[in-house]
C-alpha positions in Angstrom: 27.8 140.3 -66.6 28.2 137.5 -68.4 27.3 134.6 -66.4 30.4 132.6 -67.5 32.5 135.7 -66.0 31.0 135.3 -62.4 31.2 131.3 -62.8 35.1 131.8 -63.6 35.8 134.7 -61.1 33.7 132.7 -58.2 35.5 129.8 -59.1 38.6 131.0 -59.1 38.6 132.8 -55.4 37.3 129.9 -53.9 40.3 128.1 -55.0 42.8 130.0 -54.2 40.7 129.9 -50.7 41.6 126.6 -50.9 45.3 127.0 -51.8 45.6 129.9 -48.6 44.1 127.1 -46.0 46.5 124.8 -46.9 49.2 126.9 -46.6 48.1 128.3 -43.5 47.8 124.6 -42.5 51.2 123.5 -43.3 52.4 126.4 -41.4 50.4 125.1 -38.3 51.9 121.5 -39.0 55.6 123.1 -38.9 54.8 125.4 -36.1 53.0 123.4 -33.5 55.3 121.2 -31.0 52.8 118.4 -29.9 51.6 116.0 -32.2 47.7 116.4 -30.8 48.4 120.5 -32.1 49.5 119.2 -35.6 47.0 116.7 -36.1 44.0 119.3 -35.7 45.9 121.9 -37.8 46.2 119.0 -40.4 42.5 117.8 -40.0 40.8 121.4 -40.0 43.0 122.5 -43.1 42.3 119.5 -44.9 38.6 119.6 -44.6 38.2 122.9 -45.3 41.3 123.3 -48.2 39.4 120.0 -50.3 36.3 121.6 -49.9 36.5 125.3 -50.5 39.4 123.7 -53.4 36.6 121.4 -55.2 33.8 123.1 -54.6 35.8 125.8 -57.2 36.5 122.8 -59.2 32.4 122.4 -59.2 31.7 125.8 -60.1 34.1 126.3 -63.0 33.3 122.8 -64.2 29.9 123.5 -64.6 26.5 121.1 -64.4 27.8 118.1 -65.1 28.4 114.4 -64.0 32.0 115.2 -63.1 30.7 118.1 -61.1 28.4 115.3 -59.0 31.3 113.1 -58.4 33.3 116.0 -57.1 30.4 117.0 -55.0 30.4 113.1 -53.6 34.2 113.2 -53.0 34.0 116.4 -51.1 30.8 114.6 -48.8 33.2 112.2 -48.4 35.8 113.6 -47.2 34.0 115.5 -44.9 32.8 112.4 -42.9 36.1 110.3 -43.6 38.9 113.2 -42.2 37.1 113.9 -38.8 36.6 110.3 -38.4 40.3 109.6 -39.0 41.9 112.2 -37.2 39.7 111.3 -34.1 41.5 107.6 -33.9 44.6 108.9 -34.2 44.5 111.2 -31.8 42.8 108.5 -29.3 45.7 106.2 -30.1 48.1 109.0 -29.5 46.4 110.1 -26.3 46.4 106.0 -25.1 50.1 105.3 -26.0 51.8 108.7 -25.2 53.2 108.1 -22.1 54.6 111.8 -21.5 51.3 113.3 -22.5 49.9 114.0 -18.9 53.0 116.2 -18.4 51.1 118.5 -21.1 47.9 118.5 -21.3 45.1 117.5 -18.5 43.3 114.1 -19.6 39.1 113.5 -18.4 38.5 110.3 -18.5 34.7 109.3 -19.7 32.6 108.3 -17.4 33.0 104.4 -17.2 36.4 104.7 -18.6 39.3 104.6 -16.5 43.4 104.8 -17.6 
Protein backbone atom coordinates (compact mmCIF):
# COMPACT_ATOMS: atom_id res chain seq x y z
CA UNK A 1 0.00 0.00 0.00
CA UNK A 2 1.18 3.52 -0.73
CA UNK A 3 2.41 5.56 2.27
CA UNK A 4 0.60 8.66 1.02
CA UNK A 5 -2.70 6.78 1.00
CA UNK A 6 -2.12 5.43 4.52
CA UNK A 7 -1.23 8.93 5.75
CA UNK A 8 -4.34 10.36 4.07
CA UNK A 9 -6.65 7.71 5.57
CA UNK A 10 -5.17 8.06 9.07
CA UNK A 11 -5.28 11.87 8.97
CA UNK A 12 -8.85 11.88 7.69
CA UNK A 13 -9.92 9.39 10.37
CA UNK A 14 -8.44 11.57 13.10
CA UNK A 15 -10.18 14.63 11.67
CA UNK A 16 -13.49 12.77 11.66
CA UNK A 17 -12.96 11.63 15.26
CA UNK A 18 -12.31 15.26 16.21
CA UNK A 19 -15.49 16.40 14.46
CA UNK A 20 -17.54 13.68 16.16
CA UNK A 21 -16.04 14.73 19.51
CA UNK A 22 -17.06 18.35 18.85
CA UNK A 23 -20.60 17.21 17.95
CA UNK A 24 -20.86 15.21 21.19
CA UNK A 25 -19.53 18.19 23.10
CA UNK A 26 -22.25 20.42 21.66
CA UNK A 27 -24.86 17.82 22.60
CA UNK A 28 -23.51 17.67 26.16
CA UNK A 29 -23.36 21.44 26.56
CA UNK A 30 -26.95 21.82 25.39
CA UNK A 31 -28.31 18.83 27.28
CA UNK A 32 -26.87 19.34 30.76
CA UNK A 33 -28.74 21.56 33.17
CA UNK A 34 -26.06 22.83 35.54
CA UNK A 35 -23.14 25.11 34.74
CA UNK A 36 -20.48 22.79 36.13
CA UNK A 37 -21.75 19.86 34.05
CA UNK A 38 -21.82 22.01 30.92
CA UNK A 39 -18.35 23.30 31.60
CA UNK A 40 -17.00 19.79 32.08
CA UNK A 41 -18.48 18.63 28.78
CA UNK A 42 -17.08 21.67 27.00
CA UNK A 43 -13.60 21.36 28.51
CA UNK A 44 -13.22 17.64 27.85
CA UNK A 45 -14.62 17.96 24.35
CA UNK A 46 -12.32 20.84 23.50
CA UNK A 47 -9.21 19.10 24.74
CA UNK A 48 -9.91 15.81 22.97
CA UNK A 49 -11.52 17.31 19.85
CA UNK A 50 -8.80 19.87 19.19
CA UNK A 51 -6.09 17.32 19.96
CA UNK A 52 -7.35 14.71 17.52
CA UNK A 53 -8.21 17.25 14.83
CA UNK A 54 -4.81 18.89 15.02
CA UNK A 55 -3.09 15.50 15.06
CA UNK A 56 -4.98 14.60 11.89
CA UNK A 57 -3.83 17.86 10.30
CA UNK A 58 -0.25 17.14 11.37
CA UNK A 59 -0.38 13.73 9.70
CA UNK A 60 -1.93 15.19 6.54
CA UNK A 61 0.64 18.00 6.45
CA UNK A 62 3.62 15.69 6.81
CA UNK A 63 6.90 16.40 8.57
CA UNK A 64 7.51 20.14 8.22
CA UNK A 65 7.71 23.33 10.29
CA UNK A 66 3.93 23.81 10.18
CA UNK A 67 3.46 20.41 11.81
CA UNK A 68 5.81 21.43 14.61
CA UNK A 69 3.78 24.60 15.21
CA UNK A 70 0.54 22.58 15.29
CA UNK A 71 2.12 20.19 17.80
CA UNK A 72 3.06 23.15 20.00
CA UNK A 73 -0.54 24.40 19.79
CA UNK A 74 -1.76 20.98 21.00
CA UNK A 75 0.68 21.05 23.93
CA UNK A 76 -0.38 24.60 24.86
CA UNK A 77 -4.09 23.72 24.72
CA UNK A 78 -3.59 20.58 26.80
CA UNK A 79 -2.11 22.76 29.54
CA UNK A 80 -4.31 25.84 29.17
CA UNK A 81 -7.78 24.29 28.78
CA UNK A 82 -7.87 22.26 32.02
CA UNK A 83 -6.44 25.17 34.01
CA UNK A 84 -9.01 27.60 32.61
CA UNK A 85 -11.83 25.11 33.25
CA UNK A 86 -10.67 24.61 36.82
CA UNK A 87 -10.64 28.37 37.44
CA UNK A 88 -14.13 28.75 35.98
CA UNK A 89 -15.37 25.87 38.16
CA UNK A 90 -13.89 27.44 41.30
CA UNK A 91 -15.50 30.78 40.41
CA UNK A 92 -18.87 29.09 39.90
CA UNK A 93 -18.56 27.16 43.16
CA UNK A 94 -17.63 30.32 45.06
CA UNK A 95 -20.38 32.55 43.64
CA UNK A 96 -23.39 30.26 43.09
CA UNK A 97 -25.66 30.51 46.13
CA UNK A 98 -27.93 27.63 45.06
CA UNK A 99 -25.08 25.18 44.36
CA UNK A 100 -25.41 23.43 47.74
CA UNK A 101 -28.98 22.42 46.89
CA UNK A 102 -27.80 20.28 43.97
CA UNK A 103 -24.44 18.90 45.04
CA UNK A 104 -22.26 18.23 48.05
CA UNK A 105 -19.33 20.60 48.43
CA UNK A 106 -16.29 19.30 50.28
CA UNK A 107 -13.90 21.99 51.50
CA UNK A 108 -10.19 21.31 51.49
CA UNK A 109 -8.29 21.31 54.76
CA UNK A 110 -7.87 24.84 56.04
CA UNK A 111 -10.61 26.32 53.84
CA UNK A 112 -13.88 27.48 55.28
CA UNK A 113 -17.12 28.55 53.60
